[in-house]
C-alpha positions in Angstrom: 29.4 -55.8 -42.7 27.7 -55.4 -46.0 29.2 -53.0 -48.5 30.3 -52.8 -52.1 33.9 -51.6 -52.2 36.0 -50.9 -55.3 38.8 -53.4 -55.8 42.3 -53.3 -57.4 44.4 -56.0 -58.8 46.2 -56.4 -55.5 43.1 -57.2 -53.4 41.5 -60.5 -52.8 38.5 -59.5 -50.8 36.9 -56.1 -50.4 38.1 -55.9 -46.8 41.7 -57.2 -47.3 44.9 -56.1 -49.0 47.6 -58.7 -49.7 50.7 -58.9 -47.5 51.9 -62.4 -48.5 51.1 -65.6 -50.3 50.6 -69.2 -49.3 48.5 -72.2 -50.2 45.4 -73.2 -48.2 46.9 -76.7 -48.0 50.1 -75.3 -46.4 48.0 -73.4 -43.9 46.1 -76.6 -42.9 49.4 -78.4 -42.2 50.8 -75.3 -40.4 48.1 -75.1 -37.8 48.3 -78.8 -37.1 44.6 -79.2 -36.4 43.4 -81.4 -39.3 41.5 -84.3 -37.8 39.1 -85.7 -40.4 37.5 -88.5 -38.5 38.3 -89.8 -35.1 36.1 -92.9 -35.6 32.7 -93.8 -34.2 31.8 -92.5 -30.8 29.6 -94.7 -28.6 27.8 -94.6 -25.3 30.0 -95.2 -22.3 30.8 -98.9 -22.0 28.9 -100.6 -19.2 26.4 -97.8 -19.0 23.3 -98.7 -21.0 21.8 -95.3 -20.2 24.6 -93.7 -22.1 26.7 -90.7 -21.0 25.4 -88.1 -18.6 24.4 -84.9 -20.3 27.2 -82.5 -21.0 25.9 -78.9 -21.1 28.3 -76.3 -22.5 28.5 -72.7 -23.5 30.3 -72.1 -26.7 31.6 -75.7 -26.3 33.2 -74.8 -23.0 32.5 -75.8 -19.4 30.0 -73.0 -18.3 32.2 -72.2 -15.3 34.9 -70.9 -17.6 32.6 -68.2 -19.0 30.5 -67.4 -15.9 29.1 -63.9 -16.1 29.9 -63.5 -19.8 27.5 -63.7 -22.7 23.7 -63.8 -23.0 21.4 -65.3 -20.5 19.4 -67.8 -22.6 16.5 -70.1 -21.9 18.0 -73.2 -23.5 20.7 -75.7 -22.8 23.4 -76.2 -25.5 24.8 -79.7 -26.0 27.6 -80.6 -28.4 27.0 -83.6 -30.6 30.5 -84.9 -30.2 29.9 -85.2 -26.4 26.6 -87.2 -26.9 26.1 -90.9 -27.5 26.4 -91.8 -31.2 27.3 -94.6 -33.7 28.3 -91.9 -36.2 31.8 -90.4 -36.8 33.2 -87.5 -34.9 34.8 -84.9 -37.3 37.4 -82.5 -36.0 38.6 -80.7 -34.1 39.8 -78.7 -37.1 40.1 -75.0 -37.7 40.9 -75.0 -41.4 38.5 -72.8 -43.3 36.2 -74.4 -45.8 35.8 -77.6 -43.8 32.8 -78.8 -41.9 34.4 -79.1 -38.5 35.8 -75.6 -38.8 32.3 -74.1 -38.9 31.0 -76.2 -36.1 30.7 -75.0 -32.6 33.9 -76.1 -30.8 35.3 -77.0 -34.2 33.9 -80.5 -34.0 30.7 -82.3 -34.9 29.3 -85.7 -35.7 28.6 -87.0 -39.2 25.8 -89.6 -39.7 25.2 -91.8 -42.7 21.7 -93.3 -43.3 20.8 -95.5 -40.3 23.1 -93.8 -37.8 22.1 -91.6 -34.8 23.3 -89.3 -32.2 21.4 -89.3 -28.8 21.3 -86.5 -26.3 20.3 -86.8 -22.7 18.1 -83.9 -21.6 19.7 -82.0 -18.8 16.4 -80.5 -17.7 12.7 -80.6 -18.6 12.1 -79.6 -22.2 9.4 -79.5 -24.9 11.3 -77.9 -27.7 14.6 -78.5 -29.4 16.8 -76.7 -32.0 19.1 -78.8 -34.2 22.1 -77.3 -35.9 23.1 -79.4 -38.8 24.6 -79.6 -42.3 23.6 -81.6 -45.3 25.2 -81.6 -48.8 24.3 -79.1 -51.5 22.8 -80.2 -54.8 25.3 -80.9 -57.5 24.6 -77.7 -59.3 23.7 -75.6 -56.2 20.4 -74.6 -54.8 20.3 -77.1 -52.0 18.5 -80.3 -51.2 16.1 -81.6 -48.5 16.6 -84.6 -46.4 14.6 -86.1 -43.4 15.8 -86.5 -39.8 13.9 -88.7 -37.4 13.4 -87.4 -33.9 12.4 -89.8 -31.1 12.3 -89.4 -27.3 13.0 -92.5 -25.2 12.3 -94.6 -28.4 8.7 -93.4 -28.5 6.6 -91.3 -30.8 8.6 -90.2 -33.8 8.6 -86.8 -35.5 10.4 -86.1 -38.8 12.2 -82.9 -39.4 12.7 -81.9 -43.1 16.2 -80.5 -43.2 17.3 -78.3 -46.1 20.5 -76.9 -47.5 18.8 -74.2 -49.5 20.1 -71.5 -47.2 23.6 -72.9 -46.8 26.5 -73.6 -49.1 28.0 -70.4 -50.6 31.1 -70.5 -52.9 33.7 -68.4 -54.5 34.9 -64.9 -53.7 33.0 -62.1 -52.0 30.0 -61.6 -52.2 29.9 -65.3 -53.1 27.9 -67.5 -55.4 25.3 -70.3 -55.1 26.9 -72.1 -58.0 29.5 -74.7 -57.0 30.7 -75.0 -60.6 31.2 -71.3 -61.4 34.6 -69.8 -62.3 36.1 -66.9 -60.3 33.8 -64.0 -59.7 36.8 -61.6 -59.9 39.8 -62.6 -62.0 41.5 -59.3 -61.1 41.6 -60.1 -57.4 44.6 -61.7 -55.6 44.1 -65.4 -55.2 46.1 -67.0 -52.3 45.7 -70.5 -53.7 47.7 -69.7 -56.8 49.7 -66.8 -55.3 48.7 -64.7 -58.2 46.2 -62.3 -59.9 44.7 -64.7 -62.5 43.8 -62.0 -65.0 47.4 -60.9 -65.0 49.0 -64.3 -65.0 50.1 -66.3 -68.1 49.2 -69.1 -68.4 45.9 -68.5 -66.6 45.9 -70.7 -63.5 43.3 -73.4 -63.1 41.1 -72.9 -60.0 39.5 -76.1 -58.7 35.8 -76.0 -58.3 33.9 -75.8 -56.1 36.0 -72.9 -55.0 36.1 -72.0 -51.3 32.8 -73.6 -50.2 31.5 -72.2 -46.9 28.4 -71.4 -44.8 27.7 -75.1 -44.4 25.3 -75.1 -41.5 21.7 -74.2 -40.8 19.4 -74.8 -37.9 15.8 -75.8 -37.3 13.4 -75.7 -34.3 10.9 -78.3 -33.3 8.2 -78.3 -30.7 7.9 -81.8 -29.2 4.5 -83.5 -28.4 4.8 -82.9 -24.6 7.1 -81.9 -21.8 9.9 -84.4 -21.2 11.9 -84.8 -18.1 15.6 -84.4 -17.3 17.3 -87.7 -18.2 15.0 -88.5 -21.1 16.8 -89.4 -24.4 16.4 -87.4 -27.6 17.7 -89.4 -30.5 18.3 -87.9 -34.0 18.4 -90.6 -36.6 19.1 -90.4 -40.3 16.5 -92.6 -42.0 17.8 -95.5 -44.1 15.8 -94.5 -47.2 15.9 -91.3 -49.2 18.3 -89.6 -46.8 21.6 -87.7 -47.2 24.7 -87.9 -45.0 23.9 -85.5 -42.2 26.3 -83.7 -39.9 24.9 -82.7 -36.4 26.7 -79.9 -34.6 24.6 -79.4 -31.5 21.2 -79.6 -29.9 19.6 -76.8 -27.9 16.7 -78.0 -25.6 14.3 -75.8 -23.7 11.0 -75.5 -21.9 8.7 -73.2 -23.9 5.7 -71.8 -22.0 2.2 -71.4 -23.3 1.4 -68.8 -26.0 1.0 -65.3 -24.7 -2.5 -63.8 -25.2 -3.2 -60.1 -25.3 -6.9 -59.5 -25.1 -7.2 -55.7 -25.2 -5.4 -55.1 -28.5 -5.8 -54.7 -32.2 -5.8 -58.4 -33.2 -4.5 -58.8 -36.7 -7.0 -61.6 -37.3 -9.8 -59.0 -37.1 -8.2 -57.2 -40.0 -7.9 -60.2 -42.3 -4.6 -61.7 -41.4 -4.3 -65.4 -42.3 -2.6 -67.5 -39.6 -2.3 -70.5 -41.9 0.2 -68.7 -44.1 -1.7 -69.3 -47.3 -2.5 -65.7 -48.0 -0.3 -62.6 -47.7 -1.1 -60.8 -44.5 0.9 -57.6 -45.1 -2.2 -55.4 -45.8 -3.9 -56.8 -42.7 -0.9 -55.9 -40.6 -0.9 -52.3 -42.0 -4.6 -52.0 -41.2 -4.2 -53.3 -37.6 -1.3 -50.9 -37.1 -3.2 -47.9 -38.3 -6.2 -48.8 -36.1 -4.0 -49.4 -33.1 -2.3 -46.0 -33.4 -5.7 -44.3 -33.7 -7.1 -46.1 -30.6 -3.8 -46.2 -28.7 -3.8 -50.0 -28.6 -1.2 -52.7 -28.9 -1.1 -54.7 -32.1 -1.4 -58.4 -31.2 -0.3 -61.2 -33.6 -1.7 -64.5 -32.2 -0.3 -67.9 -32.7 0.1 -68.9 -36.3 2.3 -68.5 -39.4 1.8 -65.4 -41.4 3.1 -64.7 -44.9 4.4 -61.2 -45.4 6.3 -60.5 -48.6 7.4 -56.9 -48.0 8.4 -54.4 -45.3 6.0 -53.5 -42.6 6.7 -49.8 -41.7 6.4 -49.2 -38.0 6.2 -45.9 -36.1 4.7 -45.1 -32.7 3.3 -48.6 -32.3 3.7 -51.6 -30.0 3.5 -55.0 -31.7 3.4 -58.2 -29.6 3.3 -61.8 -30.7 2.3 -64.9 -28.8 6.0 -65.8 -28.4 8.7 -66.5 -30.9 7.9 -70.2 -31.0 4.2 -69.6 -31.8 4.0 -66.4 -33.9 6.0 -66.8 -37.1 6.1 -64.2 -39.7 7.6 -65.5 -42.9 7.9 -64.3 -46.5 9.5 -64.8 -49.9 12.2 -62.7 -51.3 10.5 -60.7 -54.1 12.3 -59.2 -57.1 11.4 -55.6 -57.7 10.3 -54.5 -61.2 12.9 -51.7 -61.1 15.6 -51.0 -58.5 14.6 -48.9 -55.5 16.4 -45.6 -54.9 18.5 -47.2 -52.3 19.8 -49.8 -54.8 17.6 -52.7 -53.6 16.6 -55.1 -56.3 14.5 -57.3 -53.9 12.2 -56.8 -51.0 11.1 -59.3 -48.4 9.7 -59.8 -44.9 10.9 -57.2 -42.4 9.8 -54.6 -39.9 11.3 -51.2 -40.8 11.3 -47.8 -39.1 11.0 -44.8 -41.4 14.1 -43.6 -43.1 16.2 -41.2 -41.1 16.1 -38.7 -44.0 12.4 -38.1 -43.2 12.9 -38.2 -39.4 12.9 -41.9 -38.7 10.5 -43.6 -36.4 10.1 -43.3 -32.6 8.3 -45.2 -29.8 8.3 -48.5 -31.6 8.1 -51.7 -29.4 8.4 -55.1 -31.0 8.3 -58.4 -29.0 7.4 -62.0 -29.0 7.5 -63.2 -32.6 9.8 -64.9 -35.2 10.8 -63.5 -38.5 11.7 -66.2 -41.1 13.1 -64.8 -44.3 14.0 -66.4 -47.7 17.4 -64.9 -48.5 19.7 -67.3 -50.2 22.4 -65.1 -51.7 24.2 -61.9 -50.7 23.3 -58.7 -52.5 24.7 -55.9 -50.4 22.4 -53.2 -51.8 19.2 -55.2 -50.9 17.1 -54.1 -47.9 16.0 -57.6 -47.0 16.8 -57.5 -43.3 14.6 -58.7 -40.5 14.6 -55.3 -38.8 15.7 -52.0 -40.5 15.4 -48.3 -40.9 15.7 -45.8 -38.0 14.0 -46.3 -34.6 14.5 -43.9 -31.7 13.2 -44.3 -28.1 12.2 -47.9 -29.0 12.6 -51.5 -27.8 13.1 -54.8 -29.6 12.8 -57.8 -27.3 12.3 -61.6 -27.6 12.4 -62.0 -31.4 13.8 -64.9 -33.3 15.2 -63.9 -36.7 16.5 -66.4 -39.3 17.3 -66.4 -43.1 17.3 -62.7 -43.6 20.3 -60.8 -45.0 21.1 -59.0 -41.7 19.1 -59.7 -38.6 18.9 -56.0 -37.6 20.5 -53.1 -39.6 19.9 -49.6 -38.5 20.6 -46.5 -40.5 20.8 -43.4 -38.3 20.8 -40.7 -37.0 18.7 -42.3 -34.3 18.9 -42.6 -30.5 17.9 -44.6 -27.4 17.1 -48.0 -28.9 17.2 -51.0 -26.6 17.6 -54.5 -28.2 17.4 -57.3 -25.7 16.8 -61.1 -25.4 16.7 -61.8 -29.2 18.0 -64.8 -31.1 19.5 -64.1 -34.6 20.8 -67.0 -36.6 21.7 -68.2 -40.1 22.2 -64.8 -41.7 23.8 -64.2 -45.1 25.6 -61.1 -43.7 25.7 -59.4 -40.3 23.7 -60.3 -37.2 23.2 -56.7 -36.1 24.8 -53.4 -37.3 24.5 -49.8 -35.9 25.2 -47.9 -39.1 25.7 -44.1 -39.0 24.8 -41.9 -36.2 23.3 -44.3 -33.7 23.6 -42.9 -30.1 22.9 -43.9 -26.6 21.6 -47.3 -27.5 22.0 -50.8 -25.9 22.3 -54.3 -27.3 22.1 -56.8 -24.4 21.5 -60.5 -23.8 21.2 -61.4 -27.5 22.3 -64.7 -28.9 23.8 -64.6 -32.4 24.9 -67.8 -34.3 26.1 -68.5 -37.9 26.3 -65.1 -39.4 27.9 -64.6 -42.8 29.7 -61.4 -41.6 30.2 -59.5 -38.3 28.0 -60.9 -35.5 27.6 -57.4 -33.9 28.9 -54.2 -35.5 28.9 -50.4 -35.0 29.9 -48.7 -38.2 30.4 -44.9 -38.0 30.2 -44.2 -41.7 29.7 -40.5 -42.4 28.4 -39.8 -38.9 29.9 -41.2 -35.7 28.1 -43.6 -33.4 28.2 -42.3 -29.8 27.6 -43.7 -26.4 26.4 -47.2 -27.4 26.9 -50.4 -25.5 27.1 -54.1 -26.6 26.8 -55.9 -23.3 26.3 -59.6 -22.3 25.7 -60.9 -25.8 26.8 -64.3 -27.2 28.2 -64.5 -30.7 29.1 -68.0 -32.1 30.5 -69.2 -35.4 30.5 -66.1 -37.6 31.6 -67.6 -41.0 33.3 -64.5 -42.3 34.7 -61.5 -40.4 34.4 -60.8 -36.7 32.3 -61.6 -33.6 32.1 -58.0 -32.6 33.4 -55.2 -34.7 33.6 -51.4 -33.9 34.4 -49.2 -36.9 35.1 -45.7 -35.5 32.9 -43.7 -33.1 33.0 -42.0 -29.7 32.6 -43.3 -26.1 31.3 -46.7 -27.0 31.5 -49.9 -24.8 31.8 -53.6 -25.5 31.4 -55.5 -22.2 30.7 -58.9 -20.7 30.3 -60.6 -24.1 31.1 -64.2 -25.1 32.5 -64.6 -28.6 33.4 -68.1 -30.0 34.7 -69.7 -33.2 35.1 -67.0 -35.9 35.9 -69.0 -39.0 38.0 -66.8 -41.4 39.3 -63.4 -42.0 38.3 -61.9 -38.7 38.7 -61.9 -35.0 36.7 -62.2 -31.8 36.8 -58.5 -31.3 37.8 -56.0 -34.0 38.6 -52.3 -33.7 38.9 -50.9 -37.3 39.6 -47.5 -38.8 38.3 -48.5 -42.2 35.2 -48.6 -44.5 35.0 -44.8 -44.5 34.3 -44.7 -40.8 34.7 -41.5 -38.7 37.7 -41.5 -36.4 37.8 -43.1 -33.0 37.5 -40.3 -30.5 36.8 -40.0 -26.8 37.1 -43.6 -25.4 36.4 -47.1 -26.3 35.9 -49.5 -23.4 36.4 -53.2 -24.1 35.8 -54.8 -20.7 35.2 -58.2 -19.2 34.7 -60.1 -22.5 35.7 -63.7 -23.2 36.8 -65.0 -26.6 37.4 -68.6 -27.3 39.1 -70.3 -30.4 39.3 -66.9 -32.0 41.9 -65.3 -34.2 41.5 -66.7 -37.7 43.7 -67.1 -40.8 43.7 -64.0 -42.9 43.3 -65.4 -46.4 45.1 -62.7 -48.3 47.8 -61.7 -45.9 48.8 -65.2 -45.1 49.0 -64.6 -41.4 46.9 -65.4 -38.4 45.0 -62.7 -36.6 44.6 -62.0 -32.9 41.6 -62.8 -30.8 41.4 -59.0 -30.5 42.6 -57.1 -33.6 43.1 -53.3 -34.0 43.5 -52.2 -37.6 44.5 -48.7 -38.8 43.8 -48.7 -42.5 42.3 -45.2 -43.2 43.1 -43.2 -40.1 45.1 -43.2 -36.9 43.7 -45.1 -34.0 44.6 -42.8 -31.1 41.4 -42.6 -28.9 41.6 -43.8 -25.3 41.1 -47.6 -25.8 40.9 -49.6 -22.6 41.0 -53.4 -22.8 40.4 -54.4 -19.2 39.3 -57.7 -17.5 39.1 -59.7 -20.8 39.9 -63.4 -21.2 41.3 -64.7 -24.4 41.0 -68.5 -24.4 42.4 -71.1 -26.8 43.6 -68.6 -29.4 44.4 -70.1 -32.8 47.2 -67.6 -33.3 47.9 -64.4 -31.3 45.7 -63.1 -28.5 46.4 -59.4 -29.3 47.2 -58.0 -32.7 47.8 -54.4 -33.8 48.1 -53.7 -37.5 48.5 -50.8 -39.9 48.1 -51.9 -43.5 51.4 -52.1 -45.3 50.7 -49.5 -48.1 49.8 -46.9 -45.4 52.3 -48.0 -42.7 54.0 -44.6 -42.7 50.8 -42.6 -42.6 48.9 -44.1 -39.7 49.7 -45.5 -36.3 48.0 -47.1 -33.2 48.6 -45.4 -29.9 46.9 -44.9 -26.5 45.8 -48.5 -26.1 45.9 -50.0 -22.6 45.6 -53.6 -21.6 45.0 -54.4 -18.0 43.9 -57.4 -15.9 43.8 -59.6 -18.9 44.1 -63.4 -18.9 45.4 -65.3 -21.9 45.0 -69.1 -21.8 46.6 -70.7 -24.9 48.0 -69.1 -28.0 49.1 -70.8 -31.2 51.8 -68.2 -31.6 52.6 -65.1 -29.5 50.5 -63.2 -27.0 51.0 -59.9 -28.9 51.8 -59.2 -32.5 52.6 -55.6 -33.4 52.7 -54.7 -37.1 52.3 -50.9 -36.8 54.0 -47.8 -35.5 52.7 -46.7 -32.2 52.5 -47.9 -28.6 50.5 -49.8 -26.0 50.7 -50.4 -22.3 50.3 -53.7 -20.4 49.5 -54.2 -16.8 48.6 -57.5 -15.0 48.3 -59.4 -18.3 48.8 -63.0 -17.3 49.4 -65.7 -19.9 50.0 -69.4 -20.0 50.3 -72.1 -22.6 51.9 -69.7 -25.0 53.1 -71.1 -28.3 55.7 -68.5 -29.3 57.4 -66.8 -26.3 58.0 -63.0 -26.6 56.3 -60.3 -28.6 56.2 -60.4 -32.4 57.2 -56.8 -32.8 57.6 -55.9 -36.4 56.7 -52.2 -36.0 56.1 -50.6 -39.4 58.8 -52.9 -41.0 61.6 -50.3 -41.3 63.8 -52.2 -38.8 65.7 -49.1 -37.8 68.8 -49.1 -35.7 66.9 -47.4 -33.0 64.5 -50.3 -32.7 60.9 -51.0 -33.6 58.5 -48.2 -34.3 56.1 -49.9 -31.9 56.7 -49.6 -28.1 55.3 -51.7 -25.4 55.1 -50.2 -21.9 55.4 -52.7 -19.1 53.4 -51.3 -16.1 54.0 -54.4 -14.0 52.3 -57.6 -13.1 52.7 -59.2 -16.5 53.3 -62.8 -15.8 53.5 -66.2 -17.4 54.2 -67.5 -20.9 55.4 -70.8 -22.3 57.8 -73.5 -21.3 60.8 -71.5 -22.5 60.2 -68.1 -21.1 57.9 -65.2 -20.3 55.5 -63.8 -22.8 56.8 -60.3 -22.2 60.5 -60.5 -21.7 62.2 -57.5 -20.1 64.9 -57.4 -22.8 62.3 -56.7 -25.5 61.3 -53.4 -24.0 60.6 -50.7 -24.8 60.9 -51.3 -28.6 63.2 -54.2 -29.4 62.7 -55.6 -32.9 61.7 -59.2 -32.5 59.8 -59.7 -35.8 59.1 -63.4 -36.5 56.4 -62.8 -39.1 55.0 -66.3 -39.4 56.2 -68.4 -36.4 55.2 -72.1 -36.2 51.8 -72.7 -34.7 51.6 -74.7 -31.5 48.2 -76.1 -30.7 47.4 -74.9 -27.1 46.0 -77.1 -24.4 42.3 -76.7 -23.7 41.3 -73.9 -21.4 40.9 -74.6 -17.7 40.1 -72.8 -14.5 42.6 -70.2 -13.8 
């Protein structure tokens, strides 16, 4: 979530307040997951054809997540499961490392001359490669080639870049690996201090907190290849950088869509070669289409657009997101805009809600490729923005913008379906302020710099919205899906994997000036995997689902039903009220039912709040720390913890030494083990 927030000397991030101190090195040892090179991985001995294709979803066997997440038209294959003469890195969940940001927390590093080879699981004529190459010594990125061959035949060369990766330092981050601290008055976990208030001033090693290592690129192949064909990615021997390959997506892309009866942007002067700016031509085509009640059609091509295209009461269709590509530079404004923006860039925006917003907007079938390389929270450099009611957005591919889609309400009845949003500096999608009765479904989000999907009820509550059947992978900072206040919203059937740091798979937060939670919040039938990250400034691990009362009580009817929490780095379930307000706010009326927990590094539940929750048919296995970590609000009264757990029956399983929810702990026994040892859980398996 993008926002400037005032800080005090006790904060280390605009979203966090310190509860404890520790070094990053101590954390790495504590979680016991540091594997920095398992050696070369090769094709299966005695099998010249190499290993059979291993198709996964979020680095899991697809059967473990059936019915959850987005329906996509590509097959995802992890590099560490393919044939290679490179080096497997990971698994490793330590923040600021290459494997931690990889899907499944593992990848393959190739030096010049090495390769990784994938066997196509089905016919394909297009691939997407997720990769990382080093930054330039002084920041700004480099380029490096990657050779692509199929069955040893015709070779194509991808030009990889790290210009959109590699951020450093404290929020909102820097592109300079050699820079000193951005905020010397913030708490720094690495030194256990506030540097500006510490004598002598501690030395902070640079580059400080490198992150956001990965990027991805798409490539259309020369023809359709069959299942069983071999796609080899090779780092050329000359003029190449060490390259880490995370995964390959392969798919069969159909022919370009043609819309004949339409306002074709070419007829209004648009340039499909991308040499001239086409923004004015787009405006003219939109104006004509509205007058004649036509669709605007953007044929196959690359179009440069260096500002917002304002849309209202119009349908815009491309030839398909692989064929119609709208790209643009980030442009500095001569004076800041009234909203605080200091740049503009490519994006399709509804009118501002203050003047009524836009309605009846329908966007489909094109890609938006931005040029955002640093995070400036006031900038409106998002792929889609503004307010759009009674509208649809379908089949877009959005990359390298600040936020893929950011909506400022009030607005209503927006349907967002079948989009791919990747490589963002901040959020994937955010419903901000007064968005109602809207749906986000079957979208795929990967490598965001903040929340993958968010509803933020700042000033005005969001009401009656649904996030359903979406996939969110590898958000570098914050959460997979986050709900900040609001009424009668639903998070259902989603798949969330591999949040990297300072966030959870699913987050429920009374914070950021959000309106209170009222009515109900349904969190149903979702699956998280390898979630629950290290909270940098608190020095604790978070849960795969994390409820946080910072500015208000959380007391709406919250139902967490049918969810699966798999391979949790720390807790599966965490309920927290921030320490400075622990006697002001509480968390109540939360109900967990029909939940499966497969693997926790620590306990199933960690309660660090006053309040209560009920549990029914919560089954757990491979639990690292048996029992509930019940700290309440840290008063440790003779009457017991201020947090009560109600056992409604059917709560089974745990670890080798006992059940996860022991009868002797109820209703509110104090069992506060604030930082228990972390036990690496076994990989998830069929229940």
